[in-house]
C-alpha positions, 0 to 999 in steps of 0.5 A, a space after each residue: 306341634 301345638 302348645 296349650 296354655 292353662 290358666 288357673 283362675 282362683 280366688 285370691 287368698 290374700 283378699 279372702 283372708 284379709 276380708 275375714 280378719 277385717 270383719 272378725 273384729 267387728 263381728 266380736 265387737 258387735 256381739 260384745 256391744 249386744 251382750 253389754 246392752 242386755 246386761 245393762 237392761 237386766 241390771 235395771 230389770 227391763 228384761 223382767 218388765 219390758 213396759 219400763 222401756 215405754 215408761 222412760 221419759 228420756 233417752 235410754 243409752 242402752 238403745 244406742 249401745 244395742 243399735 251399734 252392736 246389731 249393725 256391727 254384728 250384722 255387717 261383721 257376720 256378712 263379711 266373715 261368712 261371705 269371705 269364707 264361703 265365697 258368697 257373692 250375695 253376702 259380700 254385695 250386702 256388706 259393701 252396699 251397707 258400708 257404702 250406704 253408712 258412709 253416704 249417711 255420714 257425709 249427709 249428716 256432716 253436710 246438714 250439720 254445717 248448713 243447718 247450724 241453728 236448727 241443729 242447735 235448737 234440736 240439741 237444746 230441746 233433746 237435752 231438756 227432754 232428757 233433763 226431765 227424765 234424769 232420775 228415771 234411768 240410771 244410765 241416762 243419769 250417769 251420761 248427763 253427769 258425765 257430760 256436765 262434769 267434763 264440759 264444765 256446764 249445767 243444763 242445756 242453756 243454763 242451770 235454770 233448765 233443771 226447773 223442768 225436772 220434777 225433783 229439781 223444780 222450785 215450785 212450792 208443791 215440790 217436797 223433794 230435798 233437791 227442790 231449787 237445786 241442781 245435780 252434783 255434776 253441775 258443781 265446780 269441783 275442787 281438785 283437793 277433794 277426794 270425796 264427791 259432795 253429792 249435795 253441793 247443788 242443794 238450794 243453789 238456784 234459790 240463792 243469788 247469782 253471786 252465790 251461784 257463780 262460786 258453786 256451780 257452772 253457769 254455762 249451758 252444755 249447748 254453748 260448751 259444745 259449740 266452744 269445744 268443737 272448734 278447739 278439737 276440730 282436728 281430732 274430730 276430722 282425724 276420727 272421721 277420716 280414720 272411720 272413712 278409710 276403714 270403710 273404704 278398705 272394707 268396700 275395696 276388699 269386698 269388691 275385689 273378692 266379688 270380682 275374683 269369685 265371678 272370674 272363677 265362676 265364669 271360667 267354670 
């Protein structure tokens, strides 16, 4: 008498629905980022006049929101649909893109360590370019104000960097009331103040250095960033490790799901 053993090879439901659950969060988050980006543009009137995008002299933070949203949405879509439909092409696309992003992160970290001086100069130049466009875009303005207020800094290297802005420069032809001043976010804040004094930086760069140091921050934001990084190196490293682990989990789930699907197809 002969005994036959039948093997039922099937795709693991555990990997399948873990992969779906893992990606549905990123899919929804990506859609939310895209919606926020277009809402921000609609509030600024960009959607009614697309030429405003090219007229902006500095960096529009909405571009970053839309880029993150588009990448997150695409990867989340590929992971969710690939898992539910057991589509090998979508799953391979997902795992390849996650691996590529991880490689870019490692490369950026290594380059930042090796080329510290060029990176410092690039950040300084980038900040000054955006100082010039400070009044051109409300999102850019809020971003610079937040950076200066949180880090207790002013300008890229010093408060005099605000001379690059058409509204704050000290030239005699400048008729702006903000002439020879700095934004309010450069001012040394008093915890007792309940109302923000938006005029605290007026004419401050026309006064002496003693008067400046009592009213505004004299440290540049590039130097403040260099001081902030060593103090928070464990937080930065922890965030990088968590992101890397999430990426590795995504690749692990995708590769195991692909392996199960290929085994099922082979048996058929």
